MINU-710209 format. One record per atom (N, C-alpha, C): atom name; y, z, x; residue number from 1. Coordinates in Angstrom, 2 decimals. Layout:
residues N
   atom         Y         Z         X    nr
     CA         Y         Z         X   NUM
...
//
This chain:
residues 140
   atom         Y         Z         X    nr
      N    154.52    131.07    152.05     1
     CA    153.90    130.73    150.79     1
      C    152.40    130.98    150.91     1
      N    151.82    131.57    149.90     2
     CA    150.39    131.87    149.90     2
      C    149.57    130.59    149.85     2
      N    148.34    130.67    150.35     3
     CA    147.41    129.55    150.29     3
      C    147.19    129.17    148.83     3
      N    147.35    127.90    148.52     4
     CA    147.17    127.44    147.15     4
      C    145.72    127.05    146.89     4
      N    145.27    127.33    145.70     5
     CA    143.95    126.88    145.29     5
      C    144.05    125.46    144.77     5
      N    143.05    124.63    145.04     6
     CA    143.09    123.26    144.52     6
      C    143.06    123.27    142.99     6
      N    143.81    122.38    142.37     7
     CA    143.75    122.25    140.93     7
      C    142.78    121.13    140.56     7
      N    142.38    121.12    139.31     8
     CA    141.52    120.09    138.75     8
      C    142.23    119.52    137.54     8
      N    142.31    118.20    137.47     9
     CA    142.94    117.55    136.33     9
      C    142.12    116.33    135.95     9
      N    141.74    116.25    134.69    10
     CA    141.02    115.09    134.16    10
      C    141.94    114.38    133.18    10
      N    141.94    113.04    133.22    11
     CA    142.81    112.26    132.33    11
      C    142.15    110.93    132.01    11
      N    142.60    110.31    130.91    12
     CA    141.97    109.06    130.46    12
      C    142.48    107.83    131.21    12
      N    141.57    106.86    131.37    13
     CA    141.91    105.55    131.89    13
      C    141.20    104.52    131.02    13
      N    141.76    103.32    130.92    14
     CA    141.11    102.32    130.08    14
      C    140.17    101.40    130.84    14
      N    140.17    101.48    132.20    15
     CA    139.33    100.61    133.00    15
      C    138.99    101.33    134.31    15
      N    137.70    101.59    134.55    16
     CA    137.28    102.33    135.74    16
      C    137.55    101.53    137.02    16
      N    137.30    100.22    137.01    17
     CA    137.55     99.41    138.20    17
      C    139.04     99.41    138.55    17
      N    139.89     99.31    137.54    18
     CA    141.34     99.35    137.76    18
      C    141.76    100.72    138.29    18
      N    141.15    101.79    137.76    19
     CA    141.44    103.14    138.25    19
      C    141.05    103.27    139.72    19
      N    139.89    102.76    140.07    20
     CA    139.45    102.81    141.47    20
      C    140.43    102.05    142.37    20
      N    140.86    100.87    141.92    21
     CA    141.79    100.06    142.73    21
      C    143.12    100.78    142.91    21
      N    143.63    101.42    141.86    22
     CA    144.92    102.10    141.95    22
      C    144.80    103.43    142.69    22
      N    143.95    104.33    142.20    23
     CA    143.86    105.67    142.80    23
      C    143.25    105.64    144.19    23
      N    142.22    104.83    144.38    24
     CA    141.60    104.73    145.70    24
      C    142.36    103.82    146.64    24
      N    142.80    102.66    146.13    25
     CA    143.47    101.67    146.97    25
      C    144.94    101.94    147.18    25
      N    145.74    101.82    146.13    26
     CA    147.20    101.97    146.26    26
      C    147.59    103.39    146.65    26
      N    147.03    104.38    145.95    27
     CA    147.39    105.78    146.24    27
      C    146.67    106.34    147.46    27
      N    145.58    105.71    147.88    28
     CA    144.87    106.16    149.08    28
      C    144.05    107.42    148.90    28
      N    143.62    107.70    147.67    29
     CA    142.83    108.91    147.39    29
      C    141.34    108.63    147.62    29
      N    140.69    109.37    148.51    30
     CA    139.25    109.17    148.71    30
      C    138.47    109.45    147.42    30
      N    137.45    108.65    147.20    31
     CA    136.61    108.80    146.01    31
      C    135.53    109.83    146.27    31
      N    135.25    110.64    145.24    32
     CA    134.16    111.61    145.29    32
      C    133.02    111.15    144.41    32
      N    132.50    112.07    143.63    33
     CA    131.40    111.74    142.72    33
      C    131.89    110.79    141.64    33
      N    130.92    110.08    141.04    34
     CA    131.28    109.19    139.94    34
      C    130.06    108.87    139.09    34
      N    130.33    108.35    137.94    35
     CA    129.31    107.83    137.03    35
      C    129.91    106.58    136.39    35
      N    129.22    106.00    135.46    36
     CA    129.70    104.78    134.83    36
      C    131.03    104.98    134.10    36
      N    131.27    106.19    133.57    37
     CA    132.45    106.43    132.74    37
      C    133.49    107.38    133.35    37
      N    133.30    107.80    134.61    38
     CA    134.29    108.67    135.24    38
      C    134.20    108.57    136.76    38
      N    135.32    108.93    137.43    39
     CA    135.38    108.93    138.90    39
      C    136.24    110.11    139.34    39
      N    135.73    110.87    140.32    40
     CA    136.50    111.94    140.98    40
      C    137.29    111.34    142.14    40
      N    138.52    111.83    142.34    41
     CA    139.32    111.45    143.50    41
      C    139.89    112.69    144.16    41
      N    140.03    112.63    145.49    42
     CA    140.67    113.68    146.27    42
      C    142.15    113.36    146.31    42
      N    142.94    114.07    145.50    43
     CA    144.38    113.87    145.37    43
      C    145.08    114.92    146.22    43
      N    145.22    114.63    147.51    44
     CA    145.86    115.55    148.45    44
      C    145.20    116.93    148.42    44
      N    143.87    116.94    148.40    45
     CA    143.12    118.20    148.40    45
      C    142.85    118.76    147.02    45
      N    143.28    118.08    145.99    46
     CA    143.05    118.51    144.61    46
      C    142.12    117.51    143.94    46
      N    141.40    117.95    142.94    47
     CA    140.44    117.10    142.27    47
      C    141.02    116.52    140.99    47
      N    141.16    115.20    140.97    48
     CA    141.53    114.53    139.74    48
      C    140.34    113.68    139.30    48
      N    140.17    113.56    138.00    49
     CA    139.03    112.82    137.48    49
      C    139.52    111.84    136.42    49
      N    139.23    110.57    136.62    50
     CA    139.57    109.54    135.65    50
      C    138.38    109.37    134.71    50
      N    138.64    109.47    133.41    51
     CA    137.60    109.33    132.39    51
      C    137.89    108.11    131.52    51
      N    136.90    107.26    131.36    52
     CA    137.05    106.07    130.53    52
      C    137.34    106.47    129.09    52
      N    138.41    105.91    128.53    53
     CA    138.82    106.27    127.17    53
      C    139.67    105.14    126.58    53
      N    139.67    105.03    125.27    54
     CA    140.54    104.06    124.60    54
      C    141.95    104.61    124.41    54
      N    142.12    105.94    124.51    55
     CA    143.43    106.58    124.29    55
      C    144.08    106.91    125.62    55
      N    145.03    106.08    126.03    56
     CA    145.67    106.25    127.34    56
      C    147.19    106.14    127.23    56
      N    147.87    106.83    128.14    57
     CA    149.32    106.69    128.28    57
      C    150.10    107.21    127.09    57
      N    151.05    108.08    127.36    58
     CA    151.87    108.68    126.32    58
      C    153.30    108.18    126.48    58
      N    154.00    107.95    125.40    59
     CA    155.35    107.38    125.46    59
      C    156.44    108.42    125.23    59
      N    156.12    109.71    125.20    60
     CA    157.12    110.75    124.99    60
      C    157.98    110.88    126.25    60
      N    159.31    110.99    126.07    61
     CA    160.20    111.19    127.21    61
      C    161.16    112.34    126.93    61
      N    161.64    112.96    128.01    62
     CA    162.60    114.05    127.95    62
      C    163.77    113.67    128.85    62
      N    165.00    113.84    128.38    63
     CA    166.18    113.50    129.17    63
      C    166.40    114.53    130.28    63
      N    166.38    114.05    131.55    64
     CA    166.64    114.89    132.71    64
      C    167.48    114.08    133.69    64
      N    168.63    114.59    134.08    65
     CA    169.51    113.91    135.05    65
      C    169.82    112.47    134.63    65
      N    169.95    112.22    133.35    66
     CA    170.26    110.88    132.88    66
      C    169.08    109.92    132.89    66
      N    167.88    110.44    133.13    67
     CA    166.68    109.61    133.14    67
      C    165.78    110.03    131.98    67
      N    164.96    109.12    131.51    68
     CA    163.93    109.43    130.52    68
      C    162.65    109.80    131.24    68
      N    162.43    111.10    131.42    69
     CA    161.25    111.59    132.15    69
      C    160.04    111.57    131.22    69
      N    158.97    110.87    131.62    70
     CA    157.77    110.81    130.79    70
      C    157.07    112.16    130.72    70
      N    156.65    112.53    129.52    71
     CA    155.93    113.78    129.29    71
      C    154.70    113.43    128.46    71
      N    153.52    113.86    128.86    72
     CA    153.23    114.65    130.06    72
      C    153.25    113.80    131.33    72
      N    153.31    114.49    132.47    73
     CA    153.17    113.84    133.76    73
      C    152.59    114.87    134.74    73
      N    152.10    114.38    135.87    74
     CA    151.61    115.27    136.91    74
      C    151.91    114.64    138.26    74
      N    151.75    115.41    139.32    75
     CA    151.99    114.90    140.66    75
      C    151.73    115.98    141.68    75
      N    152.27    115.78    142.85    76
     CA    152.06    116.71    143.96    76
      C    153.36    116.79    144.76    76
      N    153.55    117.89    145.45    77
     CA    154.70    118.06    146.35    77
      C    154.24    117.70    147.76    77
      N    154.87    116.69    148.33    78
     CA    154.54    116.21    149.66    78
      C    155.62    116.62    150.65    78
      N    155.37    116.35    151.94    79
     CA    156.45    116.46    152.92    79
      C    157.37    115.26    152.71    79
      N    158.60    115.35    153.19    80
     CA    159.53    114.22    153.04    80
      C    158.96    112.96    153.69    80
      N    158.32    113.11    154.84    81
     CA    157.74    111.95    155.52    81
      C    156.61    111.32    154.69    81
      N    155.71    112.15    154.15    82
     CA    154.63    111.63    153.31    82
      C    155.19    110.96    152.06    82
      N    156.22    111.59    151.46    83
     CA    156.84    111.04    150.25    83
      C    157.42    109.66    150.53    83
      N    158.15    109.52    151.64    84
     CA    158.76    108.23    151.98    84
      C    157.69    107.18    152.25    84
      N    156.62    107.57    152.96    85
     CA    155.51    106.63    153.21    85
      C    154.89    106.15    151.90    85
      N    154.71    107.08    150.95    86
     CA    154.14    106.70    149.66    86
      C    155.11    105.81    148.88    86
      N    156.38    106.16    148.87    87
     CA    157.38    105.33    148.18    87
      C    157.37    103.92    148.75    87
      N    157.28    103.79    150.06    88
     CA    157.24    102.47    150.70    88
      C    155.96    101.72    150.32    88
      N    154.81    102.44    150.31    89
     CA    153.53    101.82    149.96    89
      C    153.52    101.35    148.51    89
      N    154.05    102.19    147.60    90
     CA    154.11    101.82    146.19    90
      C    155.04    100.62    145.97    90
      N    156.16    100.61    146.66    91
     CA    157.09     99.49    146.56    91
      C    156.44     98.20    147.06    91
      N    155.76     98.28    148.21    92
     CA    155.08     97.11    148.78    92
      C    153.98     96.60    147.86    92
      N    153.35     97.52    147.10    93
     CA    152.27     97.14    146.18    93
      C    152.82     96.58    144.87    93
      N    154.15     96.55    144.73    94
     CA    154.76     96.01    143.52    94
      C    154.74     96.97    142.33    94
      N    154.63     98.26    142.61    95
     CA    154.61     99.27    141.55    95
      C    155.92     99.24    140.77    95
      N    155.82     99.27    139.45    96
     CA    157.00     99.35    138.60    96
      C    157.32    100.83    138.40    96
      N    158.45    101.27    138.90    97
     CA    158.84    102.67    138.78    97
      C    159.44    102.94    137.41    97
      N    159.08    104.07    136.81    98
     CA    159.74    104.56    135.60    98
      C    161.10    105.10    136.03    98
      N    161.12    105.84    137.13    99
     CA    162.36    106.33    137.76    99
      C    162.22    106.04    139.25    99
      N    163.10    105.18    139.76   100
     CA    163.08    104.78    141.17   100
      C    163.18    106.01    142.07   100
      N    162.62    105.95    143.28   101
     CA    162.75    107.05    144.24   101
      C    164.22    107.41    144.48   101
      N    164.52    108.71    144.39   102
     CA    165.89    109.17    144.66   102
      C    165.87    110.66    145.01   102
      N    167.02    111.18    145.45   103
     CA    167.18    112.59    145.83   103
      C    167.95    113.32    144.73   103
      N    167.36    114.42    144.24   104
     CA    168.02    115.29    143.25   104
      C    168.59    116.51    143.97   104
      N    169.63    117.08    143.40   105
     CA    170.23    118.32    143.89   105
      C    170.65    118.22    145.36   105
      N    171.16    117.06    145.76   106
     CA    171.54    116.83    147.16   106
      C    172.48    117.93    147.65   106
      N    172.13    118.56    148.78   107
     CA    172.94    119.60    149.39   107
      C    172.86    120.95    148.69   107
      N    172.01    121.07    147.68   108
     CA    171.87    122.32    146.93   108
      C    170.49    122.92    147.18   108
      N    170.32    124.22    146.84   109
     CA    168.97    124.78    146.90   109
      C    168.06    123.95    145.98   109
      N    166.88    123.68    146.43   110
     CA    165.96    122.89    145.63   110
      C    166.15    121.39    145.79   110
      N    166.94    120.96    146.82   111
     CA    167.09    119.53    147.06   111
      C    165.71    118.90    147.17   111
      N    165.51    117.81    146.43   112
     CA    164.18    117.20    146.39   112
      C    164.24    115.70    146.20   112
      N    163.27    115.04    146.78   113
     CA    163.05    113.62    146.55   113
      C    162.06    113.53    145.39   113
      N    162.26    112.56    144.51   114
     CA    161.35    112.39    143.38   114
      C    161.23    110.92    143.02   114
      N    160.13    110.59    142.40   115
     CA    159.92    109.25    141.84   115
      C    158.88    109.37    140.74   115
      N    159.02    108.53    139.72   116
     CA    158.07    108.50    138.61   116
      C    157.52    107.08    138.47   116
      N    156.23    107.00    138.22   117
     CA    155.59    105.71    137.96   117
      C    154.36    105.99    137.10   117
      N    153.72    104.94    136.65   118
     CA    152.52    105.07    135.83   118
      C    151.34    104.39    136.51   118
      N    150.16    104.94    136.30   119
     CA    148.96    104.25    136.77   119
      C    148.67    103.10    135.82   119
      N    147.68    102.26    136.11   120
     CA    147.43    101.10    135.24   120
      C    147.08    101.45    133.80   120
      N    146.67    102.68    133.53   121
     CA    146.35    103.11    132.16   121
      C    147.53    103.77    131.47   121
      N    148.68    103.84    132.14   122
     CA    149.88    104.40    131.54   122
      C    150.08    105.88    131.78   122
      N    149.23    106.53    132.59   123
     CA    149.41    107.95    132.89   123
      C    150.61    108.12    133.82   123
      N    151.53    109.01    133.46   124
     CA    152.76    109.21    134.22   124
      C    152.54    110.15    135.40   124
      N    153.10    109.76    136.54   125
     CA    152.96    110.51    137.78   125
      C    154.35    110.74    138.37   125
      N    154.60    111.97    138.81   126
     CA    155.83    112.28    139.54   126
      C    155.41    112.78    140.92   126
      N    155.93    112.16    141.94   127
     CA    155.68    112.61    143.31   127
      C    156.99    113.17    143.85   127
      N    156.92    114.37    144.44   128
     CA    158.11    115.06    144.93   128
      C    157.97    115.42    146.40   128
      N    159.11    115.70    147.01   129
     CA    159.17    116.30    148.34   129
      C    160.46    117.12    148.39   129
      N    160.40    118.26    149.05   130
     CA    161.56    119.13    149.16   130
      C    162.11    119.12    150.58   130
      N    163.44    119.13    150.68   131
     CA    164.08    119.24    151.99   131
      C    163.62    120.53    152.66   131
      N    163.44    121.58    151.87   132
     CA    162.96    122.89    152.34   132
      C    161.93    123.37    151.31   132
      N    160.66    123.24    151.62   133
     CA    159.60    123.56    150.66   133
      C    159.65    125.01    150.20   133
      N    160.26    125.89    150.99   134
     CA    160.36    127.29    150.56   134
      C    161.29    127.43    149.35   134
      N    162.05    126.38    149.03   135
     CA    162.95    126.39    147.88   135
      C    162.31    125.75    146.64   135
      N    161.01    125.63    146.63   136
     CA    160.30    125.00    145.51   136
      C    160.70    125.58    144.18   136
      N    160.89    126.90    144.10   137
     CA    161.24    127.55    142.85   137
      C    162.65    128.14    142.87   137
      N    163.49    127.66    143.78   138
     CA    164.85    128.20    143.94   138
      C    165.71    127.95    142.72   138
      N    166.51    128.94    142.35   139
     CA    167.46    128.80    141.27   139
      C    168.89    128.79    141.81   139
      N    169.08    129.28    143.00   140
     CA    170.40    129.30    143.64   140
      C    170.28    129.01    145.11   140
//
């Protein structure tokens, strides 16, 4: 797989201190630059930016595998070990999962671990891990 370029994603939060506690504390993302109304975080080598806003969290869902998948959502593909460590950390922190951690496509190409949860402002996050990362885009 070719070297990936870091992505940048900015999204709204209703409380900067709460965003710092969740993204920096629970998720373990190092903080970068900041101002009174925004904070940069290092999200596994990618730049995410929380911006103070009154408009947060979307309630749109799409049916996938019998679950109501929140749309929009974002996340990152981790190793299985990193994914399990994060699932354990989120569970220990009392995170309410939208979709509990589970394995999709077990024994098939594209087998993956996934979980969905929301940050304190309602932004939906999906964290994934693949049994074989080279199958990230596998159809068969």
